[in-house]
N, C-alpha and C positions, 0 to 999 in steps of 0.2 A: 512526477508520477512514481508511485512506489513500484518496485520490481515485483512482477507477478509471483516469482518464486517465494518472496518474503511473505506474501499473503496466504500461502498454502498452510492450512492448519496441520500441525504435526499429529500423526496418528497417536502418539503417546499423550497428547493433551486431553482435556476433559470433553471428549466426544461422547454423545449419548450412545450407550450400548444398544439400545433399541434401534437406533438408526443404522448402526453397523450390522446388527443381525438382519435387518431388512435388506440392506445392501448385499450382504452375502447370499441371502436367499434369492434375490433377483439375479445376482451373478451366476448362481448355480442353475437356475431354471431357465434363464434367458428370456424371462417374461414377467412384466408387472402383474399380469392377471394370475399366472400360475403361482407367483410368490405370494400374492394376496390370499389365494386359496390355502396354501400351506401354512401361512401365518395366522389364519383366521381373521384377516383384516379385509377392509374394502379396497378395491383397486385405487380409488382416489386417495385413500390414506397412504398406501404404498408410494404413489406418485409424489405426494406431498413430502413424505419422509425422505425420499431420494433427493428431491430438490433442496430440502433443508440441509442435507449432508453435503450436496454439491456447493451450496452457498458457504457453508462452514469451511470446506476445503478449498474453495475457489477453484475447483476443477470440475470439468465435465466427466461423469462416470460412465454414462451409457449413450450410445448412438441409437436413436429411435428408428426402427425399421418398419416396413409395412406389416410384418409379423414379428412381434417380440422386439427385443433389444440386443445390441451387441456391445460388449465391454469396450470402453475407450482405453487407450494405452495405460493411463494411470490406474484404471480399475484393476488390471492384472496385478500391478504392484501392490495396491491396497489389499486385495484379496490374499495375496501371498503373505502379507504382514499380519493379518488379523485372523486367518483361518484357524491356526493352531490354538491361540488363546481362546477364541470363541467356542471351538469344539471342546476344548478342555473344560470350559465352564458348563457346556451342555452335558458333558459326561458326569459332572458333579450332580447336576439335577436329575440325571438318568444313570444310576449306578450300573456297574458292569454286569451285575446279576440280573438286570432288566434286559430281556431279549431285544436284540436289534430289530428294527422295522423290517418287514419283508422286502425283498428286492423284486421290483416289477420288471420282468423281462418279456419282450414281445418280438415276434418275427413271423415268417411264413409257417403255416401249420405243418406242412410236409417236412420242412427242414428241422423244425423243433422236434417233431415226432421221431424222425429217422436218425438225426445226428446229435441233437442236444440232450433230450430227455434220457436216453439210455445211459448217459455218462454223468448224471447229476449226483450219484451216490456220495462221492467225496465231498461235495458241497453240503449235503444234508448232514453228513457226519461231523462237519465243522460247526453245525448249529445254524446254517443258513436257511432261511425260509424264503421260498420262491413263490411269486404269483405270476404265472405264465399266461400270456394272451396271444392267441394266433390272429393273424390278419394280413391285410395288404400293406405294402410299405408306405404309401403316401399318407393314409389316415393314421398309421402308427407313428409316423414322424410328427404329425400334427399333435398327437397326444403326448409325445415326448416333449415337444416345445411347451405344451401346457402343463407339464409336470406330472402327468398320469403314469409315465413309465420312467424307469431309471436307465435302461439299456434297450436298444432296438437292433435286431439283426435285419439289415435293409438290403434289398436287391439292387440298389444303386447308391452312389455317393450323394448325400443331400447337398443342396446348394446353400449358399449363405454362410455367415460366420457364427450363427447362434448355436450350431451343433458341431461337434468334433467327430470325425469318422476315421477308422483305421481299417485297412483291408483284413478280412477275416478268412475267406476261403474262395476258391475258384470252382465253379461247377461246370462240367462239360455236358452239352446236350447231345443226345443220340437219337437216331431214327430207328424205331422198333416196330415189330408186329408179332403176333402169335405164330407158333410153328406152322399151322395150316396155311395161313396167308403168306408166310415167308416162302413156303414151298410153291404155292401158286404163282407168286411173283417171280420166283427164280433166284431169290436170295441176293447176297451182296454182289455176286458176279454180274448179274443183270443190271443192278443199280449202277455199278461201276461203268458198265458199257453204255447204258442208255440214259442214265441220269434220272431226273424226276419223271420222265415219260413212262418209266416202268411201273409207276404207281397209278396209272390211269385206270379208273374204275374201282379202285380199292377204297372202302369207306375210311374216312378220316375221323378220328376221335380227338377232341380238342378241349382245352381248358376254358376257352371263351370264344364267343362268336367272332371276334375280330382276330383270332388266331395269333396272339402276340409271339408265342414261343415258336410255332411252326413257321410263321412268316419270316422270323429272323433266321431260322435254319435255312430256308429256301434262298434268301438273299445271300447268305454267307457261303453256303456250300455249292448251290446250283447257279448262283448269279442270276436268278430269275424272280419275277414277281409271282407269288402264289395266287392262283385263280380258283383253286378247289374250295368248295363249300363243305363245312363239316357235316357229317352224318349224325354225330352225337356230340353235345357239349356238356361238360360238368365242371363247375368251379372248384375242383378238388383233384389235384394231381394223383393222389392215391386212388381215386375212383377211375381216373383215366387209365392208370396202369392196370387196374383190375379188369376194366372193360377190354383193353387190348390183349391182355393175357388170356381172356376168355374167348378170344376169336372175333371180336367186333370189327377190327380193322387195324390201321396203323396210327402212330402218333410220334411226337418228339417229346422226350422226357429228360430230366436231369439224370446223369448216369448214376449218381449216388442213390437215387430213389429206386432204381430198377436193377442194381448190381446183383442182388441175390437171384432175381428172376432170369437174368442173362446167364448167370453161372449154372443155374439148374436146367436151363432150356425152356422155361416157361415163356420167355420172350426171346426173340431172335434179333440180333443186330443186322439191320438191312444195309447199312452203309458205314464205311470206316474211312472217312476222308483224312488226308494228312493234316488238315488244319480245321478241326471241328470248332464250332462256336463255343466260346467260353464266356461265362458271366461271373463277375467278381462280386461277392457279398461283402458288406461292411458292418462293423460293429460300431454303433452310433451312441454317443453320450452327450448330455448337455455340458457346456464348458464349466470349468471349476471343479473343485474337489467335493465329492458328495459327503454329506454329514453322516451317512450310513456306511460304516467301514465294510460291510458285506458287499456293497456294490463293487468295490475294487476286487474283492475276492472272486466274485462271479466273473467280472471282466477278465481278470488274469487267467482264470480257469478256462474260459472260452478260447482265449488266444492260444493257450497251450494245447488244448484239445483239438483245435482246428488243424494243427500240423498233421494229425492222423486222419482227418476227414478226406 
């Protein structure tokens, strides 16, 4: 029997460039379907091309998952060897004076509005074009796997190997009310003495009916299950902040979102625990090097800017 290694087709041999381009697109997107859409091919054609390349190389390139694919060990090596030559060929077909494709960035609307968008001027000055999409983490990650986004700011680390994630920022959650309610409640001193009982009868303003943020605060800080029903729900934390500042009741918000209001007195901090709940946000990207150089520019900018958030 011939040694398996001797059957492996050298990358320098006469491999079809179209097969290599298809491989690199699948590698970057983590999905046959997404690669097909980007290449203008049908999904069966992409599958056929990848199988043909695997036969030529006598190597498995991708592990088929329930959603998308994950690169096999040899795929990482192959991608590293061909990415620069193929991207160089692409740059010949698309000269430098041709504008790079827009970078598609997605994340929570409030975080994009408050932290990301105010600091994008340096990117625009470099010629970066951005297409920003707000939304919830789960569907945004699905769109990332499908190739619709380049980068996603996620509220949790995604599972699986088809996406890579690095910690971006930590957000602290705070319990707040407007000045009138804070005075009626008795402020932080009463909360410190009586705990959650001090809020009995105070209307709760929440992001959603199932109270994901408030319930987490209750478990972490008070060690109790929240039984309060919301008086008002709005799927927009900016709207929740506005309602609470207007005197509607109390809520739990990310500190970054209400820092100005806390500083001005428009909102009052009701509780200041030694160990407040913290949530880590992640910057998520598909594996592989993006063909758009501006994706790396945006990624590096966000990682640097996050140090000040």
